[in-house]
DODO-726009 format. One record per atom (N, C-alpha, C): x, y, z; atom name; residue in three letters; residue number from 1; chain. Coordinates in steps of 0.001 Angstrom, whole numbers. Each point is the difference from the previous one (the first is absolute). Example, Ala and Ser with C-alpha at 12.3 -4.5 7.8 and 13.67 -1.06 7.14 Angstrom:
BEGIN
+---------+---------+---------+-------+---------+-----+--------+
!       u !       v !       w ! atomo ! residuo ! num ! cadena !
+---------+---------+---------+-------+---------+-----+--------+
!   13190 !   -5690 !    7800 !     N !     ALA !   1 !      A !
!    -890 !    1190 !       0 !    CA !     ALA !   1 !      A !
!     900 !    1200 !       0 !     C !     ALA !   1 !      A !
!    -350 !    1050 !    -720 !     N !     SER !   2 !      A !
!     820 !    1190 !      60 !    CA !     SER !   2 !      A !
!    -770 !    1090 !     730 !     C !     SER !   2 !      A !
+---------+---------+---------+-------+---------+-----+--------+
% end
This chain:
BEGIN
+---------+---------+---------+-------+---------+-----+--------+
!       u !       v !       w ! atomo ! residuo ! num ! cadena !
+---------+---------+---------+-------+---------+-----+--------+
!  -26652 !    6360 !  -10890 !     N !     MET !   1 !      A !
!    -923 !     253 !     686 !    CA !     MET !   1 !      A !
!   -1077 !   -1369 !     476 !     C !     MET !   1 !      A !
!    -140 !    -133 !    1011 !     N !     THR !   2 !      A !
!    -733 !   -1768 !     236 !    CA !     THR !   2 !      A !
!    -988 !    1055 !     506 !     C !     THR !   2 !      A !
!   -1749 !    -922 !     -45 !     N !     ILE !   3 !      A !
!   -1173 !     416 !      90 !    CA !     ILE !   3 !      A !
!    -719 !    -984 !     903 !     C !     ILE !   3 !      A !
!     415 !     822 !    1387 !     N !     PRO !   4 !      A !
!    -829 !    -986 !    1031 !    CA !     PRO !   4 !      A !
!   -1173 !    -554 !    -322 !     C !     PRO !   4 !      A !
!    -125 !   -1270 !     854 !     N !     PRO !   5 !      A !
!   -1200 !    -791 !    -370 !    CA !     PRO !   5 !      A !
!   -1259 !     480 !     416 !     C !     PRO !   5 !      A !
!    -854 !    -685 !    -857 !     N !     ALA !   6 !      A !
!   -1272 !    1394 !     838 !    CA !     ALA !   6 !      A !
!    -767 !    -899 !    1310 !     C !     ALA !   6 !      A !
!    -916 !    1060 !     424 !     N !     ALA !   7 !      A !
!      -4 !    -270 !    1507 !    CA !     ALA !   7 !      A !
!   -1270 !    -669 !    -243 !     C !     ALA !   7 !      A !
!    -304 !   -1656 !     260 !     N !     PRO !   8 !      A !
!   -1400 !    -704 !     145 !    CA !     PRO !   8 !      A !
!    -857 !     440 !      75 !     C !     PRO !   8 !      A !
!    -955 !    -713 !    -529 !     N !     ARG !   9 !      A !
!   -1041 !    1086 !     100 !    CA !     ARG !   9 !      A !
!   -1246 !    -196 !     632 !     C !     ARG !   9 !      A !
!    -185 !   -1476 !     704 !     N !     ASN !  10 !      A !
!    -680 !    -315 !     795 !    CA !     ASN !  10 !      A !
!     762 !   -1381 !     994 !     C !     ASN !  10 !      A !
!    -795 !    -526 !     983 !     N !     GLU !  11 !      A !
!     542 !    -646 !     824 !    CA !     GLU !  11 !      A !
!     323 !   -1211 !    -432 !     C !     GLU !  11 !      A !
!    -925 !    -386 !    -825 !     N !     ALA !  12 !      A !
!     891 !   -1850 !   -1064 !    CA !     ALA !  12 !      A !
!    1426 !     583 !   -1003 !     C !     ALA !  12 !      A !
!      54 !    1274 !    -864 !     N !     GLU !  13 !      A !
!    1309 !     167 !    -158 !    CA !     GLU !  13 !      A !
!    1252 !     223 !    1413 !     C !     GLU !  13 !      A !
!    -232 !     763 !     718 !     N !     ARG !  14 !      A !
!    1090 !     471 !    1155 !    CA !     ARG !  14 !      A !
!     311 !   -1594 !     616 !     C !     ARG !  14 !      A !
!   -1046 !   -1166 !     -29 !     N !     HIS !  15 !      A !
!     322 !   -1378 !     842 !    CA !     HIS !  15 !      A !
!     653 !    -109 !   -1372 !     C !     HIS !  15 !      A !
!     447 !    -461 !   -1046 !     N !     LEU !  16 !      A !
!     769 !    -698 !    -730 !    CA !     LEU !  16 !      A !
!     654 !     880 !    -147 !     C !     LEU !  16 !      A !
!     447 !    1482 !     -46 !     N !     GLU !  17 !      A !
!    1269 !     403 !     100 !    CA !     GLU !  17 !      A !
!     839 !    -358 !    1097 !     C !     GLU !  17 !      A !
!    -271 !      34 !    1241 !     N !     GLU !  18 !      A !
!     340 !    -362 !    1131 !    CA !     GLU !  18 !      A !
!     173 !   -1895 !     366 !     C !     GLU !  18 !      A !
!    -423 !    -544 !   -1366 !     N !     SER !  19 !      A !
!      25 !   -1432 !     104 !    CA !     SER !  19 !      A !
!     976 !    -303 !    -710 !     C !     SER !  19 !      A !
!     285 !     562 !   -1186 !     N !     ILE !  20 !      A !
!    1069 !     507 !   -1194 !    CA !     ILE !  20 !      A !
!    1589 !     146 !     860 !     C !     ILE !  20 !      A !
!    -210 !     917 !    1184 !     N !     ALA !  21 !      A !
!    1266 !     151 !     589 !    CA !     ALA !  21 !      A !
!     327 !   -1102 !     879 !     C !     ALA !  21 !      A !
!    -714 !    -418 !     545 !     N !     SER !  22 !      A !
!     389 !   -1311 !     792 !    CA !     SER !  22 !      A !
!     257 !    -910 !    -716 !     C !     SER !  22 !      A !
!    -266 !      41 !    -982 !     N !     VAL !  23 !      A !
!     489 !   -1561 !   -1172 !    CA !     VAL !  23 !      A !
!    1262 !     490 !    -457 !     C !     VAL !  23 !      A !
!     860 !    1143 !    -151 !     N !     ARG !  24 !      A !
!    1150 !     800 !    -430 !    CA !     ARG !  24 !      A !
!     751 !    -375 !    1035 !     C !     ARG !  24 !      A !
!    -342 !     204 !    1339 !     N !     GLU !  25 !      A !
!     412 !     481 !    1605 !    CA !     GLU !  25 !      A !
!     726 !   -1582 !     167 !     C !     GLU !  25 !      A !
!    -816 !   -1738 !    -557 !     N !     ALA !  26 !      A !
!      31 !    -568 !     346 !    CA !     ALA !  26 !      A !
!     773 !    -791 !    -889 !     C !     ALA !  26 !      A !
!    -272 !     603 !   -1469 !     N !     LEU !  27 !      A !
!    1179 !    -815 !    -814 !    CA !     LEU !  27 !      A !
!    1431 !    1032 !     -42 !     C !     LEU !  27 !      A !
!     482 !     873 !     865 !     N !     SER !  28 !      A !
!    1255 !     617 !      29 !    CA !     SER !  28 !      A !
!     734 !    -705 !     979 !     C !     SER !  28 !      A !
!    1140 !     -78 !    -234 !     N !     GLY !  29 !      A !
!    1167 !   -1333 !     333 !    CA !     GLY !  29 !      A !
!    -314 !   -1362 !    -164 !     C !     GLY !  29 !      A !
!   -1393 !    -610 !     -51 !     N !     LEU !  30 !      A !
!      12 !   -1175 !    -148 !    CA !     LEU !  30 !      A !
!     894 !    -518 !   -1215 !     C !     LEU !  30 !      A !
!    1269 !   -1010 !      57 !     N !     ARG !  31 !      A !
!    1000 !    -631 !    -599 !    CA !     ARG !  31 !      A !
!   -1212 !   -1310 !    -260 !     C !     ARG !  31 !      A !
!    -327 !    -947 !    1047 !     N !     TYR !  32 !      A !
!    -930 !    -982 !    -412 !    CA !     TYR !  32 !      A !
!    -549 !    -612 !     476 !     C !     TYR !  32 !      A !
!   -1959 !      11 !    -592 !     N !     GLY !  33 !      A !
!    -838 !    -494 !    1054 !    CA !     GLY !  33 !      A !
!   -1395 !     445 !    -550 !     C !     GLY !  33 !      A !
!    -869 !     192 !     279 !     N !     ASN !  34 !      A !
!   -1923 !     303 !     -35 !    CA !     ASN !  34 !      A !
!    -256 !     751 !     583 !     C !     ASN !  34 !      A !
!   -1183 !    1039 !   -1009 !     N !     VAL !  35 !      A !
!    -454 !     975 !     515 !    CA !     VAL !  35 !      A !
!   -1981 !    -607 !    -252 !     C !     VAL !  35 !      A !
!    -335 !      46 !    1041 !     N !     SER !  36 !      A !
!   -1248 !    -302 !    -356 !    CA !     SER !  36 !      A !
!    -844 !     981 !     506 !     C !     SER !  36 !      A !
!   -1324 !    -281 !   -1124 !     N !     LEU !  37 !      A !
!    -810 !    1340 !     795 !    CA !     LEU !  37 !      A !
!    -987 !    -885 !     211 !     C !     LEU !  37 !      A !
!    -960 !     511 !     916 !     N !     THR !  38 !      A !
!   -1562 !    -330 !     550 !    CA !     THR !  38 !      A !
!   -1311 !    1105 !    -719 !     C !     THR !  38 !      A !
!    -621 !    -487 !    -936 !     N !     ILE !  39 !      A !
!    -808 !     334 !    -162 !    CA !     ILE !  39 !      A !
!   -1563 !     206 !     442 !     C !     ILE !  39 !      A !
!    -246 !     820 !     391 !     N !     HIS !  40 !      A !
!   -2067 !     -83 !     301 !    CA !     HIS !  40 !      A !
!     -63 !     435 !    -114 !     C !     HIS !  40 !      A !
!   -1319 !     287 !    -544 !     N !     GLU !  41 !      A !
!   -1129 !     840 !    -610 !    CA !     GLU !  41 !      A !
!     763 !    1403 !   -1184 !     C !     GLU !  41 !      A !
!     627 !    -549 !    -608 !     N !     GLY !  42 !      A !
!    1093 !     706 !   -1428 !    CA !     GLY !  42 !      A !
!    1084 !     783 !    1481 !     C !     GLY !  42 !      A !
!     389 !    -285 !     846 !     N !     ARG !  43 !      A !
!     670 !    1246 !    1415 !    CA !     ARG !  43 !      A !
!    1099 !   -1326 !    -268 !     C !     ARG !  43 !      A !
!     726 !    1129 !    -225 !     N !     VAL !  44 !      A !
!    1598 !    -616 !    1471 !    CA !     VAL !  44 !      A !
!      27 !    -251 !     971 !     C !     VAL !  44 !      A !
!    -107 !   -1513 !     868 !     N !     VAL !  45 !      A !
!    -251 !     857 !    1144 !    CA !     VAL !  45 !      A !
!     990 !   -1092 !     750 !     C !     VAL !  45 !      A !
!    1208 !    -621 !    -406 !     N !     GLN !  46 !      A !
!     752 !    -269 !     929 !    CA !     GLN !  46 !      A !
!    1254 !    -854 !   -1542 !     C !     GLN !  46 !      A !
!    1264 !     538 !     894 !     N !     ILE !  47 !      A !
!    1765 !    -431 !   -1417 !    CA !     ILE !  47 !      A !
!     630 !    -642 !     779 !     C !     ILE !  47 !      A !
!    -222 !   -1193 !     388 !     N !     ASP !  48 !      A !
!    1236 !   -1202 !     147 !    CA !     ASP !  48 !      A !
!    1238 !    -275 !    -683 !     C !     ASP !  48 !      A !
!    1516 !     860 !     282 !     N !     VAL !  49 !      A !
!    1043 !    -399 !    -482 !    CA !     VAL !  49 !      A !
!    1144 !   -1265 !     849 !     C !     VAL !  49 !      A !
!    -128 !    -383 !    -573 !     N !     THR !  50 !      A !
!    1133 !   -1373 !     240 !    CA !     THR !  50 !      A !
!    1388 !     176 !    -945 !     C !     THR !  50 !      A !
!     930 !     103 !     867 !     N !     GLU !  51 !      A !
!    1470 !     127 !    -876 !    CA !     GLU !  51 !      A !
!     472 !    -800 !     335 !     C !     GLU !  51 !      A !
!    1094 !    -928 !    -534 !     N !     LYS !  52 !      A !
!     314 !    -913 !    -386 !    CA !     LYS !  52 !      A !
!    1407 !     112 !     183 !     C !     LYS !  52 !      A !
!     386 !    -883 !     969 !     N !     LYS !  53 !      A !
!    1692 !     417 !     250 !    CA !     LYS !  53 !      A !
!     679 !   -1210 !    -652 !     C !     LYS !  53 !      A !
!    1104 !     276 !   -1133 !     N !     ARG !  54 !      A !
!     775 !    -942 !    -327 !    CA !     ARG !  54 !      A !
!    1799 !    -218 !     242 !     C !     ARG !  54 !      A !
!     -83 !    -851 !     528 !     N !     LEU !  55 !      A !
!     673 !    -479 !     484 !    CA !     LEU !  55 !      A !
!    1329 !    -784 !    -721 !     C !     LEU !  55 !      A !
!    1365 !      35 !    -283 !     N !     LYS !  56 !      A !
!     996 !    -679 !    -744 !    CA !     LYS !  56 !      A !
!     460 !   -1459 !     688 !     C !     LYS !  56 !      A !
!    -235 !    -896 !    -682 !     N !     PRO !  57 !      A !
!     249 !   -1246 !     224 !    CA !     PRO !  57 !      A !
!    1826 !      87 !     385 !     C !     PRO !  57 !      A !
!    -393 !   -1904 !     685 !     N !     ASN !  58 !      A !
!    1748 !     580 !     828 !    CA !     ASN !  58 !      A !
!     423 !   -1039 !    -593 !     C !     ASN !  58 !      A !
+---------+---------+---------+-------+---------+-----+--------+
% end
C-alpha cells in the first residue's frame, strides 16, 4: 500500500512541489546536456534545458 504525498500546506510549498515536478520533467529523457535553474527570492523562476547531441566520428 502506498501513501499519497501530503497536500502542500501553503503557497510556498505548492510552488516548491510544482518546481520539483518541472525539474523532473526536464530531466526525463535527457541523455547528455544541462539543466539550469534560475532562482529569484528563493523561488524557481526559470528552467533552461540544453540538450547535446553526440555524433559518431567519421
